[in-house]
C-alpha positions in Angstrom: -6.7 -2.0 -144.5 -7.1 1.7 -143.4 -4.8 3.5 -141.2 -7.5 3.5 -138.4 -7.9 -0.2 -138.6 -4.2 -0.8 -138.5 -4.0 1.4 -135.4 -6.8 -0.4 -133.6 -5.2 -3.8 -134.5 -1.9 -2.7 -133.2 -3.5 -1.4 -129.9 -5.4 -4.6 -129.6 -2.3 -6.7 -130.1 -3.4 -8.4 -133.1 -1.3 -9.3 -136.2 -2.6 -7.7 -139.3 -1.8 -10.4 -141.7 -3.8 -12.9 -139.5 -6.8 -10.6 -139.5 -6.7 -9.9 -143.2 -6.5 -13.8 -143.8 -9.5 -14.4 -141.5 -11.5 -11.7 -143.3 -11.1 -13.4 -146.7 -14.4 -14.6 -148.2 -15.3 -18.2 -148.0 -16.3 -20.3 -151.1 -19.8 -21.8 -150.3 -21.3 -24.7 -152.4 -24.9 -25.6 -152.6 -25.1 -29.1 -151.6 -28.2 -31.4 -151.0 -28.7 -33.6 -147.9 -26.6 -36.6 -146.9 -28.1 -40.0 -147.6 -27.4 -43.7 -146.5 -26.9 -46.4 -149.0 -28.4 -50.0 -148.4 -25.5 -51.0 -146.0 -26.1 -48.0 -143.8 -23.0 -46.0 -144.7 -23.5 -42.2 -145.2 -23.2 -41.1 -148.8 -21.7 -37.7 -149.7 -24.1 -34.8 -150.6 -24.3 -33.9 -154.3 -24.5 -30.5 -155.7 -27.9 -29.1 -156.3 -29.2 -26.7 -158.9 -29.7 -23.4 -157.3 -32.3 -22.3 -159.7 -34.5 -25.2 -158.7 -33.7 -24.7 -154.9 -34.8 -21.1 -155.3 -37.5 -21.4 -158.0 -39.6 -24.2 -156.5 -40.5 -22.5 -153.2 -40.7 -19.0 -154.8 -43.3 -20.5 -157.3 -45.3 -22.2 -154.6 -45.4 -18.9 -152.6 -46.6 -17.1 -155.6 -49.3 -19.5 -156.3 -50.5 -19.3 -152.8 -50.4 -15.4 -152.9 -52.4 -15.5 -156.2 -54.9 -18.0 -154.7 -55.5 -15.8 -151.6 -55.7 -12.6 -153.6 -58.4 -14.1 -156.0 -60.6 -15.6 -153.3 -60.6 -12.9 -150.8 -62.4 -10.4 -152.8 -65.5 -12.5 -153.5 -65.5 -13.4 -149.7 -65.2 -9.8 -148.6 -68.2 -9.0 -151.0 -70.3 -11.9 -149.5 -69.6 -10.6 -145.9 -70.4 -7.0 -146.8 -73.7 -8.0 -148.5 -74.6 -10.0 -145.5 -73.7 -7.0 -143.2 -75.8 -4.7 -145.3 -78.8 -7.1 -145.3 -78.7 -7.5 -141.5 -78.4 -3.8 -141.0 -81.4 -3.1 -143.1 -83.5 -5.6 -141.3 -82.4 -4.2 -137.9 -83.1 -0.6 -139.0 -86.5 -1.5 -140.5 -87.7 -3.3 -137.4 -87.9 -6.7 -138.9 -86.0 -9.5 -137.4 -85.6 -11.5 -140.6 -87.3 -14.4 -139.1 -90.6 -15.9 -140.6 -93.2 -16.6 -138.0 
């Protein structure tokens, strides 16, 4: 710890060793969900593969993005074409309806 932190801890009345121990990083494990067996007892969670836990949702999001990106361009062209057609009918005095 720096000198500034030591002074602040001393002014606050905190023990430096306790604060350093509390600031240590904690080991985190990637576990799945708890399950129940046939008798209704809770079974311990098992470790999960972090690659799969990250890769599957990431892959699905990328598929959604690609699908949206590929379908919006033709839709926008269709809307633009319809707008231009309606605009030409409006400016030429035709209603576009057959009587």
